[in-house]
N, C-alpha and C positions, 0 to 999 in steps of 0.2 A: 801123412801126405800133407803137401804145403797148400796152406790158406792162399789160392789166388784171387780172390772176389774182393777184399779189401782193397789192394793195392790198384786193381781194375776201377774200382767206384773212386779212387783216389784220381786217377786220371782221367777219368772221365767226368769230374767234377765241372771243369771248365765249360763244358757245353750246356751247362744247365739243363739236361734231359728232362722229361717226365718221369716219375718212377718207374712205372711199367717199363716205359721204354728203356731205361736204364738198366733197369733188374734183366731184360732179355738180352743186351749187349754184353753184361756181366757173365751170367750164364753161358753164352756162346764161346766167349772167350774163354773164359774159365776152362771149360771143355777142352778147347783147343790147346791151351798153355798144357793141362794135364796130359794130353796125350803124346804132346811132344817131348815133356819131362819123362815118360816111360820110356820113348824110344830113345834118350839121350843115357839113361842109366843102362839100359841094356847094351850100347855101344861101350861101356866101361867105363863111362864117367861117375865121379863121385856125388854124390844128392847135391852137396854145396854146389859143384861145378855144373850139375844140370839146371838148378834152380836159376842161377845167374845167367845162364846160356839162354833158356827158355825167355827169360823177360827182355835179354839184348835182341832178338830178334823183333823186338817190335820197334826197334831204330829210336829209341830215345824215349824221352819223358814225355814229349809234346806230338808223338807220333800217333796215338790214336785220334786227338783231337783236330790234326789238320786232315786225317784221312777221314775219318767221319763227319766234319765240318761241311765237305760239299753234299752230302746225302741227307742230313740232318739239320735242313734247313729250317723247318721250323718245329722248335723245340716245345712249342704248346699243345701240342696234338695228342691230347691226351682222350682215349676213349672212354665217353663218359656214357653209361648206360643209361637209356631213356629214364625219365623222373629220378635220377638220384644228382646229388650237388657233388661238385668236384673240389677236391683241396687245392686245386690251380684255377686261382680266379682267371686269368686272362684267358686261359684255354677254354674254360666257360661261357665267357663275354663274346669271345671269337667263334665259337659254336654258337651262340644266341644269334649271333650276327648273322652268320651264314644260314643257318635253320631258318630266321627272319625274312633273309632275301629268295628264300627258295620258296616259302611260303605264299609271301607276295607275287612271286612268278606264276605261281599256280593261278592266281585270281587277276589276269591283267587289266579286264575291266574296273574292278573295285579299286587295283591300284592305281591305274590312271584318272580315274575320277577323284580320287583322294588327294593323288599328287596334284594336280591341275586346281582343286578347290584350295589348298594350302597355300601353292606357288600365287594365285591371285590373291590371298589374303596378305603373305609375307612382300610380296612384290608391290602392292600398294604401300604397306607400312615403308618398306624400304624407299621407295622413291620417293613420298613425303618427308621422311627422316633426313635424306641427302640433301633435300631444300632445307629443311630446317636447322640441320648442321652447320652447311653454308651459311644461313643467315643469320642465326638466332644463336650458334654454339659458338663457331671458329671465331679466334680474335681477329679483327682487322688486319690488314696486309702493310700496316705500318709498325714505327719502333716503338716497343712498350706502349701499345694501343691502348691499356688500360688508364693511363695518366692523359689522358687527351678528353677534354670537354668541350664544350658547344657554350657560349653565351649567348642568352637573348634578351630582351626587355620587354617588359608588359605596361599596359595601360589597361588595367580589368575595366574601371569605372568609365571607360571610353568604348569598351565592348573588342577592345584587342588584348587578350589574355597571353599574347605568343608573338611577337613582332621581331623583325632583324632591328640591329643597332645602329644608330644615326652615327657619324661622324665625330661631332663633339663631346658625344657620351662615351665613344671609344676612348677619345685622348683621356678623359678623366678617369676611365677604368685601368688606364696604362699609368697614369701617376700615380693612383692609389694604390691597388693591389699589391699584395706582398706574398700570395699564394702561388705564383706562376712563373716559371723559369723562362717563359717566352709566351705571346700572345698576338695574334695577328690578324686581320681582316681580309675578306674575300668576297669578290661579289660576281655574279654571273654577269654577263656581257655579250652582246652579237655584234660582230664586225661583218663590213663588206671586205672580202678578203680577194686579192689580186696579185698574181705572183704565182708561175709554176703551171697554169692552166685559165681555163676561163672565169671570172669573176663567181664569188659565191657568198652568200651567207655563212657564217659558220659561227657554233657556240663557243665561246672563249671564258675566261675567268680572270678578274685582275686581282692579284693574289697578294699580299706584303711578303716579303722578301723572308722573313723569318718562319714562315709554314713550311717551305720546303726542307729546313733542317729539322723544324720541330717533327716531321714526319718520317723522318729518317730516309730520303729517298736522293738517289744521286743520279745525274742524266745520264743515258747511254751514250750522248757523243756530246760534246761541248762541258758547258758549265750551267749552274744557274746564277741569276743574278743578286748582287749582293744588296746589302743594306744600303751603302753609297748611291746605288744605281735607282733604288726605291724610291722615287722622287718625284716630282711633276715634271714634264718634258723629258723624261728618259725614255726611250723607244728601242727598247729590247724586248724580244719574245722567245719564248720557250716553247716548240713545237712537240703535241702527241706523239706515240709512234704511230699511230694510225692513220693521222693527216699527214705525216710524213711520207709514209709508204704510198697512200694515195694521191697526193699532189707532186713528188718528187721520186717515186719509184725506189725510195730508200737511198739516195744518192750521198755519199759517204762526205761530201764535199758542200753539206747543206748549211753547215754553222759559217758564219762570214756574210752568207747571202741577204739580199733584201728583199722583203714582203712589204706589200701594201695594205694597212687596214686602216678603214676608212678613208683611203686615199692619203693616207701617212705614211711616209717610208719608216720602215721596222727593220733591225737586224736580228736576225736569228744567231742566238747564241747557243742554245742546247738542243737536245733531242731527249725527251723522258723515256724511261723502259716501257716494254710493252705492255703489262698489265697493269700500269700505274694509272690510278683514276680519281680525280680531284677535280670538283666537289663531288661528292659522294650522293647516289639518288638517296632519298630516303625523308631527310627533312625538310621541313614545310616549304622553306626559301632557299634559294640558291643551291640548288639541289640538280644541277646539270653538269654531268660530266663534261669538263671542256676538250677541246681539241687543242687550244694553244692558251698560253698562260703569259699574263704582261704584268708589269707592277703595278701594285695598288697604294697608291701615295695620295692622301690627302691634300686638295688645295688648300690655301688659307679661307676662302670662301666657305669651303665644305665644313672646316674646322669651326667657321662662326655661324653656321647655319642649324641653330638651336631649333628644334620643332621640326627638321625637316631632314631627309634623306635617310629615312628609315630604312634600309635597304641593303645592308651590309651584314654578312655571316662572321661569328668571331671563334676561331679556334683558339685554344690556349693548352698548354701543358704543365700539369702540375709540379710542383717543387719536389724533390725527394723526401719522404716522410711526412709531407701536406696530403691529408684523406681528403676525399670528395665533400665529407659533410663540413670540415675545417673551412674548404674555399668557400663552402654555401653558405655559411655562416659570416665569413665577411663580404658576401656579397651586399650584406644588410648595410654596411660600413659604406660601400661604394654607391647604393642608393641613396643613402643619406647626404653624401658628399654632392652626387649629381642634383638633388634637392637645394641644397645649401647655394649652387652655383647657377643655377637654371635662372635664367633673365626672367625678373618679374611679368613683363607683358606676355612672355609665351607662356608660363604657369596662369597667367590670368584667362588667354584664349581656351587653353585646356582645362579649364573650371577648377583650378588648384591641382589638378593631377600632374605628378612628374613621374619619370618612367621610374620602375623598379627593375632589379638586374636578376637574372636567373639563371641556373647552370644545369646542363644535361650532359650526360656521359656521353662521348661522339658516337659509341656503339648503341647505346639507346636511343638516339637520335635518329641513326641510321635504321635501326631494327624494327623499332616501335611501331611505325604504320603499320607494318604487316603481321606483328607478332600475333594479333588474335585472330587473324584468319589462318595461319600456320597451326597454331595452337587446336582451332575447331578442327582445322581438315586432318591433323594428327590424331584427335579424338575419332574423328569420322572412321579413318581408317582402322584404328585400333577395332571399333565396334563390329567393322566388315571382316577382320580376322577372329576375332571372337565366335562371330556366327559360321566363319569357315570350320573353326575347331567344333563348335557343337554338330555341325553338319558330318564331319568326318568322325567324329565319337557316333552319332547315329549309325552311320555305315560300318562303324566296327562293332557295335553291339546286333544288328544285323547278321553281319557275317560271323559273329561268334555262334550264335544259333548251330550251323553247321558245324562247328566244331566242338560241339558238347563230347561227344565221344572220345575224341582225342585228349580233350584234357582229362576226361575221367579215367583213360587209360595211363595217361602220365600220372595222374593221382595214383591210380593201384599200384604202378610201379615203383613208389616212393617220392616221387616228387613233392615238394614242400609247396604251400601255397606263395610263400615269399617268392621260390625259384618261378613257379608259375607268373606272378606279376612281372616279375623280371624278363621273363619271355616277352609277355604283350607288350610291354613297355619297349623294348628293344625294338619289337615291330613299329612300335610308335615312333621312336627316333628314326631309323631309316625313311620311313614315309616323310616325314620333318626335314631331315636332311634333303632328300628328293626336293621337297617341294621349296626348300633354301635355295636349293640351287637354281631350280627354274625360276624360283622369284626373283634371283639376282637379275635374269636376262629381261623379265618383265621389269622390273625397277630402272634397268637402262632406258627401256623404251620408253616407258611411262614418264619418267622423270623428263626427259628430253621433251616428250610430247607438252607434256602440262607446262614446261619455261618457254617453250617455244608459242603458245596460246596467250602467255601472260602478257596484258597490256603494258605499255610502257608505264604507265602511272601508277602501277605497282611496284615498290622497291625489291623487285625479284632480281636475281641473277641470271644472265643471258645463259649460264652452263654450270653446272655444280659436278665435282667429282666424285667418284665413290672413294670416298678417305678411309682410314684404318678404323676410326670411329664407327662410320657405317657398316662396314665387314664385321665389327665385333656386335653391332645392332643385330644382323642377321643371323648372325651365331647364335645371340642370346634367344631373338625372337623364336627362332627352329627349336631350340631347347624346349624354351616356356610352351609353345604349342605342343609338343609332344605329350608332355606333361600333363599340360591342359585337357586336351582330346583324348589321352592314354590313359589316364589313372581311372576314371569310372569304367570304362569298359573292361580293363586290366582287373579291378577287385571284382567285377561282377561274373566274369569269365571263371575267374579262379574259384568263384563258390560254388562252381556245377557239383551237383549231388550226383555222387559218384554212381552209387547203386541204381539210383533211377535213369541215368543216360546207358550205362551197360545192358539193363534191361531192356531197353526200347528195342522192338522187334521191325524196326526199320520204318514205322507209321512216322509221318510227320506229325509233329506235336505241336501243342498252342505253346506260343512262346510264355515263359514264367511272368507273373505277375511282375514281379521285380524289373525284368528286362524292359516290359512293356511301359513302368512306371519312369524308368530311367530313360527310355526313348522318349516318352513323353514332355519328360523335364527338358531335355535338349530341342525338342521343337519348339515348344512355349518359350524357352530363352532365347532363340535365334529370331522368333515373332517380334520378342519385347525390345531387342537390340534393333532389330529392323525398324521397328514403330519409331525408336527413339530418333534414329538415324533419317528416315523418311521424314518426320516431322520439321527437322531441322533444315531440311531440304524443302520441304513444302513453304516454311518461313520465307526462305530466300528467293522461291519462286514469285510468292504472293509480294513481297517487297518490290523484285523487279519489274513486277507487273506494277504497281502501284506508281513506280520511278518512270516508266513509260508512260504513264498517263499523266504524268504532272506536264502542264503547260509553261514552256521556257519564258513566255510572254511577248515572242516575238514570231513570227514565220521562217522557219530555219528554210524551206524549200525554196528552189530556184536561186538560190543566194550563193555568190563565189567570193570569198574574201583571201587578202594577201597582206602582207608587211611591206611597205616601202619606205622604209628610212631612208633619211639624207644622213651626208656626211659633213662635217663642218667645214674641210675644206672645199668642196665644189659649192656650198650654199652657206655663205658667211651672213649672209644677209636675211634678217626675217621678211624681205620682200619677195628675194628669191625663193623662199619655200611656199610664200602664199600663192605665188604665181605656178610654180610647177603642181601643186597640189590642184590648183583651179584647172589647170592646164590638161593635166590628166584626168579628171572628173568630165570636162568637156570630150576629150578625145573618146573615153570610153563609152559615152552615152550615145555616142555616134555609132557605134558599131551596131550591125543587124542583131538582131536578139536581144539587144539589151533595153532595158525598160526604165530603169534608174540608176543612179551611182552617189554614192556619199563616200566621205572618209571620218575615220575617229582615231582618237589616240588607243581605245580599248577596244574589245570584244565580248559581247557576253560569253558568261561559263569562263572567260580566262581571267576576270579581274583578281587583283591581289592586293595587299595592304599598302602597296607603292603606288596606287591610284585613288587611295583614300584621302579627304583632307576634314578638317574640321571647320566648320562654317559659322557664324554670328547671326543671330536673328535681331532684327533691328528690334529696338526698345525692350530687348530682354539682358540681362547681366551675365547669363549664361550662355556658353556655347552649346551647339548641336553634337551629338554623336558623330563619329567620323562617317562621312558619306563618299561613294562611290563617285569622282569627279570625271565628266565624260566631255570632250571639246569635238563636236561636233561640226562637218563640211558639208554643204550639200543638203540634197534632201534625204537627212539620215533617217528619220522616223520612218518615211513612207517605203523606203529601201529596206529598212529592218523589219519593217511590218509590225511596229509599235504602235497601239492604239491611242488615240487622242481622248481623254477624259473630258476634259475642257479647257476650253481657252484655243491657243493656237500654238504650231511649231515656229520652227525659226522660218526667217524669210533672207534674202539678199539684203536688205537694209539694215538688217541685224549688224551693222560693221561699226567699226570704230569711229568714234563720233557720234552715232547714235546713242539712245538712252542704253544701258547696260543691262540685258535681260537675262531671263533664265528658266528654263524647264524642269520641273519636278516629278517625280514618280508619286504614284498613290500614296504609297506607305510613307514617303516624307510628309505628304499634306495632312494625313490623319494623324501624325506623331505630334508634329509642331502645331497645327493648328486644328485639334480636335474639334467635330460640330461646327469649324467655321470653313469660311472659304477663303483657300489659300492665294487666289488669283489676287494680283497688285499687292502681295505683301513682300517684303524684302529682305534679302539674304547677303551676309558680306562673306564674299570671299577674298581671303588673305593674301593670295598670291596671284593675280595682284590684288591691293587692298582697294575694293571697290565695293559698295552696296547695289544689288542688281533686283531686279524687279520680276518677280514670277507671272509668266505670261502665259503658262501652259499646264497640264496637267496629263500625264501620259500612266499609262498601265505598268504595273511592275514587271520588272525582268530580273530574271537569276541570273547573277553576276558571277557567282561561283558554279562549281559542278551543278551538276541536274541533279534536283532534290534538295539543295540548301537553300534556306530560308531568304527570299527578296530583302535584300537592304536598301538603303536611303540612296538614293540618285540623286544627282544636281549636273545638270546638262547645261553648256554652256556653246555658245555660236565659236565658231573657231577665227572668224574674221571679226570678232571683237577681243581677241587675244591680243596683248600687247608685244611691240618688237622683242623686248628683254625677256618675255616670256618663251617665245617660239625659240628665240636662239639663247640660251641661258650660260654664260661663260662660251665653252668650244662644244656644247651640247645643244642637239633639236629634238624636239619631242617627236618622237618616232610614230608615224600615223599608218593606220589600214584604209586599204581600199575594199569598198564594199560595192557588189555588183549583182543587181537584180536582172534576171532575164526571164524570158517567155521560153527558153528552151533549156536541155541540158545544162548547167552552169558548167561544168567539166568540159565542156567542148569549146567554150569560149577560151579557154586558159592560153594557147597559143598566141589567138588575137590580141589578149589583154597585155600579156608581156609584150607583144611586138609596139602595141602604142605605146608602154611607157619606154621602151628602150629607143623608141622614136624621139623620145624627149631626151633620155640622156643613156648613152649606149653600154656605160659602164657601171649602171646601176643594178646591183643583182635584185630581184623578187623574191622573196621568201616567205615560206608558209603557206603556200597556194592550196587552198583546201575549199570544200563546198561546206557550208555550215549544217548539212545533213550529216558529213564527216565527223564534224566537230559535236556534232550531236551523240555520235555514236562513241566518239573517243569520250564523252563525259561519263556515259555509262558503261565504260568496256570493264572497269573493275569489277562493281557489281555483277557484270553479266559473266563473267569468270568467275566469281567466287559460287554463282549460283550453278553454272554447267557442273563444276568440280565437284561441290558437295552433290549436287543432283546425279552426279556420273556414281558417284561412290552408295547412294542411296539404291538407286536401279542395281547396283552389284548384290548389295545386300538382300532388297525385296529378291532378286533371281535366287540367290544360295536359300533363301527363308523358304521360298517355293519349292525350291528342289528338295530341302530337306524334308517338308510334312509328305511332299508326294512321296520318296522314298520310303519312308517309313508306315504310310499307308499302303504302299504297293506292297511290302515285306508283310506287312499283317494280313492282309487279301489272302497272299500266296500260303501264310502259315495255316491261315485259318478257311481255307476251301474246305477241309474237312466238315468243320463247324458248318459253315454256310451250307453246303450240301444237306445237312441233317436237317437244319431251318425249314429250307426250302422242301425238303422232301415230306416235312410235317407241315405244310401248308403255307409257309411264309413266302408273301409275292416279292416280286422283282423292286416293286418300289420301296418294300420293307427293307431289302438287303441294302441299295442304296441310301436310304435314309440312315440305316444303320451306322455306316461308313461316313456319309457326309457329318453326320452329326460327331462323330469320333473326333474328325480332323476340325470341326469347328469349333469343339472345345479346347483344343490345343490353343487355335489360333486367337480366339477369345481370352482364353487365360493371358496369352504372350501380349495381346493388343491392350490388356487393361493394364498389367505391369510395365509396359512400355510407356503408355500414356503419363501414369505417374512419374516415371524417370523424366521424359522430355519434359514434364511441366516445370521439373528441377534444373536440368541442364541447359534448356535453350536459353535461359537468363545470360548465360556466358557470352553468347552471340548477339546480344541486344543491338551493340554497336555496328553491327552487319546490316541492322536492318531498317527499312526507312516506309513509314505509313503504317507500319503493322507492328503489335505489340507481341512481346517472345511467348504470350500465352492464347496468341488468337484463338477464338472458339471455332471458326470456320475452318482453320488448317489443322487443327487436332481433331474435328469430325471428318472431313471429308479423306485425312489420311487413314484413319481408322477404317472407313468404309471401303476405302481401296485396299487397304491389307487383308481385310476380310473377304471382298470379295475374289483377289488372288489366290488367296487361301482355299475356298470353295473351288476355284477353278482347277487348282493343283491337286483337290482331293477328287473331280470328278472323273477322272479317268481311271484310279484303282476303283471307284464306285462304281462306274460304268461295266469294269471288268467283273467284279463280285456279282453284279447283277446277271450276269452272262454265265455264272459257273453252272454246269448241269449236275443235278443231283444226282443221277445214278453213275456218271462219269466219276464223282468226288469219291463214293461210295464204295464203286469197284475199284478204283485206284488205292484206297486205303484198305 
């Protein structure tokens, strides 16, 4: 009789069926072919002819494959007996997944809680990682960004470790350097913009022509200005995409149009792409993204202004083959050359100090200010995820008790421990996958919410897309969490004692000591992690509270401020400038609700290095450290609410022709004349070069952000400012108007602007805000830091409380028989409550103790984010520990109260 099976198996091989299924088909077809073979023999065919005809009726070699492929879609459907391993790995994996999904569907409450817990942890991590990726990991959107470096100057001995560059020093750098293919300067500048709508004040940038090619950017419309156009007197401008859309609705014929900047006609020659941004936020100076760009060409006066004009950012591109370290080494040679050519008079004025040149990679300059914050937040959400994993692990351990018989049966049927562990881990991976998917949705919402809350003072992007790296991060974190929270329960469950589980008569048993210890370990770990995160948040809260208690040195309430800069085209004479500001003060002072009005060239909380100057003390060879110099007009000190310590304020009699006078702050008096009286002493101001008599000492004012140390301050009467200083070349010192009111200052905004426009209708009034708003803006960054870390700390506390509640609630449910016996033997309800509370308190205290030790080491990483509080502040550590233990006891109370109400008769009868 012919052997049919080998040929059939050969033809079935392309289908890759499981061996049992393949055997079934081969047996059935073999029987069919044998029957047909016998029929053909009976009809008179020879054996050879009957054999060939039988196979020919299968219609070719691939007939079986074509016919069976439609019905045998899943060729991994190997029936696996419970408890036995399969020879087909993929079939067993798919069966594990189907079984895991089926088991999780049977416990919707458990599944929902576990998935939501994991989603919160994964979502928070993904949201923060997306921002970290956008700021710290992605390269800047320029050509070969790793070759771009920022150059800065340093006057450390004068108190300025990092300052922008001055034009004469930039010229020396250009002539001396050999490490850069190109080098260019840029500077933020505000313009009165008119053309295409109402006049407005716009943020612009004067940029060297070499910078655009250095960045590798091409205009969307038109062209960039050339090196030949990058010279004084060339009036061309390139618009940003946003300004082009906002002012001109994206008109294609914008190239060639004339716009007025500070009332000077400029020709628009190009429009930059939509996403182009320069200067970039992040660096300490010149960090405002511009709405238009004009040439940055130094005038001959600027190039001879040694010791002045420290307000230029410098960007350079390294030559091919030149490393950053090599360029940094060359900076020492450039520093030596600057020292050689520096005018001796300026060296003497600066106490023998000359600027040193420093380099910083552009990416580091942009991301550096927020790097610590982002790393702290990444660590915080990492702790939240670990707490979530511990929470789910305790849930799995609690759930494992109800599955002990199932595991014992599978073990009895031959399941190996490895197979059981794999099944448990598969369930963990399914939970983690579901948590990861939901976590992505939470990350979308959380990322947008966080960035919308971030203040402008933080160099964070307005949006951050979910990149491939972020998706890979989600996948990695999901897999890692599955292992973290699944491995311990899987090993514990797989070690179930088969005989004891099968012999149980259905009575609820007491959980094993191993399981109980493991649950206790996870709960203690949750509290340790929560303790660490809560202490970090507590330190920020204490720091923020200290910051709010800091006095700025003036009265911010009922104070309206605005910037009113004048253009050279409309006010080319110093007398015109003085007259405008004096008339503005008189007009505003006449408004109802206005108590006093003044003007100054700077404002508290906003001063920078460009407002600082070095002064000469009469009778001393050395100069002072850099001071903030303020030119004041009107009743400045009373309007600002700056207290007088000794002497007097300025009066209208302090004008040109009268004795040159000055007012200094208390910090200056103590530094320059310690133990003596500063009144009547004389200080020399180099620009203009004259000695001034100190007639008053006022309180210290915070010049920089709130919380920064008050510096040295030198106040001068504006009416004593020489003409060539008020109008310097074609530049005019911009002034701010300050209005002290008896009502809500914001309500007078319209009336104030109307009065200014009555003097000059074409004059834009910019930066109108109350000083209370300025104070809020000054603390916006630490407020944001505190809020975000506090939010994650609250989430960690909530998860930890849920964890200890779940463990104790489960323990009470499992030990109801034991509790019933105790009460039947005479235990009081308070004894039962104490038993449960002590059990929970032990776990909380153990976790708290470990968390205190961990926090003591880790909080030092966030020292730079703190103000007025040490990283090991004992009050914060103690307060957080008390709060954490109190929350733990509160979470324990509900299970304890439930245990206290157990009826011993009901519990014993049930058992």
